[in-house]
N, C-alpha and C positions, 0 to 999 in steps of 0.2 A: 504494500500500500504506500503510495507516494503522497507526500504532503504538498499542499498548494504552495506554501511558503516554508521551505525547509529551514530548520534551525541548524546552523553550522555545527554546533557541538553535539547534535544528535545524529548526524549523518553516519558515523561508524555503527552506531546502534541500529539505525534503520537498515543499513546494508546487511548487518548480521541477521536481523529478523527476516529480511527478504530472502536471504540465502537459506535459512532454516526452513522457511515455507516452501522454497523451490525443491528442497530435498525430500519433502513429504513426511510420511509417518515416523520414520527414524531420523528425521532431520537434525534434531538437536545433538544426538550422539555422533552422527556423521560430521556435523559442523565442528564439534569439539576436536575430532580427529584431524580434520583439515587444517585447523589453525594451531594445533599443538596445545590445546587448552589443558590437557592432563599434565604436561610438563610444567606449565605455569602453576597449576595447582600444587604439584609436588614441591616446587621452589617456594611457594608461599607457605606451605606447611613446614618446610625446613626452617625458614626464617622465623616462623612463630615458635618452633621448638628451640631454636638457638637463643632467641631473646628471652624466652621463658626460663631456660636452664641457666644461661650464663649472663644474662642481663643485656640491656640495649646500649650500654655505654662502655667506652674504653677508658682505662685509667692512665695508660701511657700517653705522653705528650709528643714525643718524637715519632716521626713516621715509621722508621725502622723498628722501633719498639712496639708500635701499634701492630705492625705486620706480625711480629713474633707473638704478641698477645693473642691475636686472632687465630694464628696457627695452633697455639697451645689449646685454646678453647675448642677449636674444631677437632683436635686430637681427643680431647675429653669426650666430646659428643660421639665421635666415632667409636671410641672404646665402650661407652655406655650402650650404644646401639648394638655393637658386637656381642656384648654380654647378654643382652636381652633377646637376641635372635635364637629361635629354637634350632636344635640340631636335628636334621632329618636323615634317616637311614633307609636304604632299600631293604625290604623284607621279603623273603621267599614265602610263598603260600603252600 
């Protein structure tokens, strides 16, 4: 559906809705795959976890020290994730 007087800030939204409608019944899921929406969702989820676990501020002032601080925090998150991952084994029936 096209507007008579399109509002510039709503054009991307309108294009997305039109594309979803073009794709039909499974339009929304297909549209998400087309634009890589799931990757965005994963990135947003990670940033939420990062800020929740280690905070949203850096204490270091110098750039190089900030880089080190972020790397250490990422290492902590990766280790926590690794510890929480289930171990799965193939089982014969």
